[in-house]
N, C-alpha and C positions, 0 to 999 in steps of 0.2 A: 590450504585455505579454500573453503567452499565458496564458489562463485554464486552470486544472487542474481537471477534474471530480473530485468527491469526494463520497462519501456522508456523511451526518450522523455515523455512527459512526466513519468513517475520520477525519473532521475532529476529532472529540473525542479520538481516540487520538493524533493528532499534537499536539494542544494539551496533552494529558497528558504526552507525552514531552518537549515543550518546557519545560513547567513543571518536570519532574524534572531536566532538564539545568541549568536556571537556579537552582533552589532547593536541589538536593542535590549535583549534581556540581560546579558552579562553586565553592561554598564549600569542598568537600572538597579540590579542587585548589589553591585559594588557601592552605589550611592546609598542604598538602604542600609548596608552594613556600616558605612561611614557615619551616617546619621545616628544609628543605634549606638555606636561606640561613643559618640559625643554625649550620650546620656549618662555615662559613668560606668559604675560597677557592672561588669559583664556576666557575673555569676547568676544574677537574677534578672537579667535583661531579656524579656520575652521577644522584643523586636529584633534584637541581635541574633538570638537563637533561631528565630523564624527566618530571618534573612540568610543565615548560614545554611539552614536546611534547604531553602530555595536555591542557593548557590550550588549545593551538592547535587540536587536534582537536575538543575540546568546543565551542569558539567557532565553528568551521567548521560543525559540525552544528547549532548554534543558528541561525546565519545561514541555512543551507539550509532548516530547518524554518520560520523566520519568512518566508522568501521563498515557500515553497510555500503556507503558510497565507494569505499576503497575496494570492496569485493564485488561491486556491481558489474554485471555483464549486460551492457546496454544494447537493446535490440530495437531497431526502428522498424515497426510493422509495415510502413509504407514501402520499404525496400524488399519485403517478403512477397512471395506468391506461392501458388500451389492449389491443389484440389482437395487437400485434406487439412483438418483442423490441427493447428499447433500454436505454440506461444505467440501472442501478439495478434491472433486472429480475432475478428469481430464476427460473431456467429448469430444469425437470426434463426430462432427456433419456434416451433409451434407445439404447444402442449396438446397431446393427442386426445386428452379427456375433455378439456374445455375449449379447444381450438383457439386459445389465447396465444398471441405472438409476443415473444420476448427477445431482446437482443443483449448479448453479453460479449464483453471484450475480455480475453484471457490475458491477465497481467501477473506481475510478481506479487508476492505476499504482502509487501509493504504498501502496495498501491491499491489493494483490493477494497472495493466499496460497492456492495451489492446494490444499494439504492441508486448509485450512479451507473449501474450496468457493468461494473468491473468485477470479475471474479478471479480469485487466486488460482494460479496454475495447479496448486495442490488441492483445490476444493473438489468435492465429489463430482460436481457437474463438469468441471474442466477435465478431470481425469477420464470421465465417461466420453467426452467429446474428442479428446486427442486421438488423431489418426483416422477419424471418421470423415466422410465426404457428404456433399449435398445429396439429399434424398434418403440418407441413412436414418434409422431410428435408433435412439439410445435410451437405455433404462438407467435412471438415476435414483439412488437411495437417498432420500432427504429426511430431515427430522420429522416431517409430516407423513412419511411413508414413500413408497415407490412412485416415481413419475416417469412418463414416457414422452419423449420429445422427438419430433422429426426435424432434421436439419434442412432449413429452407435456403439459406444463403451463407456463404463464407466470403468475408471481405478483408482486405488488407489496407487499413487506413490509420 
């Protein structure tokens, strides 16, 4: 069974989503199925079929989240340290072409959200940063072409 790296906050977010699906969505869908059954003939009952489809999708999502949480290898970045970039690090970079500064936190695939500054450990930028230190320059192949970044700061938070 393959372990899935995940930060503490990512793990908590998945647990919250799982709880919501089980305690809010599941009862809502069960109620919708009951109401649709009350309309009679199920063979041509669109509300019933729609509710059953929603139930199937909800249960699939519950199973997926339970699987990921069961395989989670939770890492608390605040307990980590070091001079090189690894999973959980928050890295401040400077684009060497535009001198624009960006900050990324390296997280698990389920937590990745580039707009929030969280990049997956399997993304091209994270793979380029892993093992590098402050002051190093990294080349990253992006969909828009090659980019060159200088690592300004590595933090563990």
